[in-house]
N, C-alpha and C positions, 0 to 999 in steps of 0.2 A: 809592466804592463805589458802584455806582451801582445809583439807588432803583430797586423791582420794582413792577410798574407790576398793580392787581386793576383788570379791564376786564370790566364786566358787557356781554354780547352779545344784544340784541333782534332778537331774526328774528322778520320784518315777511309776513304773507301777507296781502293784502287791506286794508290800512295796519291790521292790527291785530299786534300781540305773538303772539307767539304759542310754545311749545313741543312737546314730541315725545320719543320714545326711540327711540336708532337710528335717528333720523335717521325714524321712523311716531308713526304715533297722536297730533297735533296736536293742543293744545288751548289755548285762547282763553289770552292771560297777561294783556290789557290796552292800554291804550292807551300806544305810544311817548313822544309825546314827552313824557307827564306821566312814565315808569315813566324815561325820560334824566335829564328833570328831579330826580325825585325822588334819582337816585344821585347827579349831578352834585353836588347840596347835599347829599348824606350823604361825601363823599370819594371816589369812583370817581377813576379817574388818569386814565383815559380810558372812551369807550362803538365799541360797533360795531355797526353798524347791515345787517343783514343782507334783502334782497327774497329768500327763499330758494325761489320758482315764477316768479322773474322769468327766471331761463334757461331753465326748463323748459318755462316760457309763450312761449317769444318774446317777452318785454316787458323795457322797459330800467324801469328805477330810478330813479319820479320825481324829479326839480328839487322839483319846491311841496314834498313830502314836506320835502326835505333842508331849503329855508328854513324850515321851520315846527320843525323841531327847532333849526336855526339860531339861532334870538331867544328860544328855553326855555333852550338848556344852554350851558352857560361853560366848560367844557373838551373839547380835542379829540374828535373823534370821527371815524370814518372809515366809509365807506359800500361796501354792496358787493349783484351780484344783477342778472346782466345790463351790464355792462359791455363792449364787448367793440372801440370804438374810440374815438379821441382826444377826437370830440366829445362821447363822453358823460361822461370825464371834464372836461373842462372845463364841462360843464355844474354838475356835480355842487361843483365845485371853488367854485368862480366862485359858487354856491348859500348855501358856507357849509362844504363838508366841509374835514377838513383833511386827510384819505386818503383813498385808491380802495383798496380790495380788489379785485383780477381771478383768476378764479377757469377755471373752463371754454375760459374763451376765450383763454385764455393759451397751458393745456394745448396748444389747439386749434390755436395758431398763437405759436408759443415770440416769435417777433420780437414779438411786441406788447410786450414786456416792455420790450425794449430798446428800443423807438421809445417810448413809455409813460416811463420810465426818463430818456429823451434829450428828451422832451418836459418835464414836471413833474417830475424831479428825482427818485431815487430812494425820499427820503425821503417822497412823499407814496404809492410803490407796495410795496404789499399782498399780497404772492403766498398765495392763502387754499388750501392743500390738506386733502384730505377725504382719509382711509385708509382701510383697514380690513388689519388681520391676517388672516392665512389663507397655507395653505401655505406655509406660513416664513418672510413676509417681510411687512412694511409694502409695499401696492397699492394704490395713486389712485385715486379713485372721479371720474365727473364730473356735472355737472345732478344738486346736491345730496341724490350718493349716488347715483342710478339707473344708472350704465352704470359700469362694469370695467373699468379697462386693463390694460396689463400692464407699466405702464410701475413703479416702484418708490417709493416716498416722498421718500426722501434724495438718490437719482438724479435729477429730477425738480427738488427745492430747491436741486441746489446748481446744474443748470444757469440756473433763475430768477435766481440769485443773479450766478450770474459776470455774467446778461443786464441787469443794475441794479436785481433784487428790492430794496427796502432794508428789508421784513421778511417776516417768517415765519409767517399765521397758520395751528397745524396741528388740526388737529379729528380726534382718534380716532371714528370710528363705534364699535368695538365700545365702549367708554367709554361714549359718549355719552348722558347723559339716564340713565345707571343710578347715580351721586350714588355710585362705588366705589373713584374715583380716579382721578386723568390715566394716560396709557399713558407709563408715565414712560420706558421701553427707549428708541422711538421719540426724545422730547421730550430725549432726552439726546442721544444721535445727534447730531443736529440741532445741537442749543445748541453743542456742544463740538467741531464740524466746520467752523461756520457761522458766518462774518463778520460778522452781521447778526442784529438779536433777532430772537426765537423765544416768538409768544407759543405758550403750553399750553391748548389744548382738549380739551371731554368726557371728565365724570367723575368734577366736584367734588361732595364729599357730606356734605365736612369741615372744620374751616380745618385740622385736622392734614394734612390732601390736598393741600395748599398751601405748608404746610413740608416735603415730601412732593418738591413739583413743581421750588420754588427751590430748593433746596439737591443734593437728586439727581439728579436732571433740567438744574437751571440753568437753568431758562427762565425769560426778563425779564420776562413776562410773564406771569397767568394771568386765564383766560377764563372766565367760566360765567353762565349764566341761570337754571337756575331756583329756584337756591337762592337765589337775590336776589329772583326776581320773584315768590315767595311766601312769602319774607317766612323765610329757612328759615335763614337769616343774614345778620346788619347787617352793612354794611361798616365801620363805625366799631368794632364788638366783632373784628374779621375782623383791620384793622389793628392793634390794643391786643394781640390774641394774637399775632398775627406780628412785631413788635415785641419780645414778649416769648419768644421763640423766637430772638432774635438774625438776624430777617430785617431789612433795612433799607429800609421803606417812607415812604410822604413823607403828612403829615398834616396 
């Protein structure tokens, strides 16, 4: 049985780690490099760094920051934000990133997923989906949750996987920052119907929430931010708790 992964997420704005609720009310949470190194030392399985304003402000994620992260972090990490072409990915992987995350650019140009998977391998390509439940279904949002589309999250995820995405990072905007638990229904739909790993994101507030998303929703990994940034849950304690609940985790 594959081990379930715990992945701290560091949303970056102007070089600082930030966190909000439902993608709004952003506040500072610390230095991303220091936090990343701390989480690696505590036993995190991977890290995700997302430049949350890169797409909206038409900027590129800085390869220089990735280089600095790679010097201080000894576990795999994914970088996303503003990635729109092969040259962006090449620069980030060359700088030390293990995987890259694409979101808005891939939705607007689905052929980008094919191109990146062919050029770098599916294992490097994570498709990030920001989704909100409304009008009876889960719909895709773009540009950091600012722009609604009429595409359903599952349909887009399936198409992207068929095109070569090697992993799905699924963030529920309804649950994000609320600490009320992950969106188990949409996470389960993707996990049970796609042949690639699904990372659940948005809503972690207690250790039991991780048990739920790994067990009931069959997620391959769970991503969280504020509970780690503000030391509400420590990674070693979380992994011990999961192990005692029968969840296969790496120590």
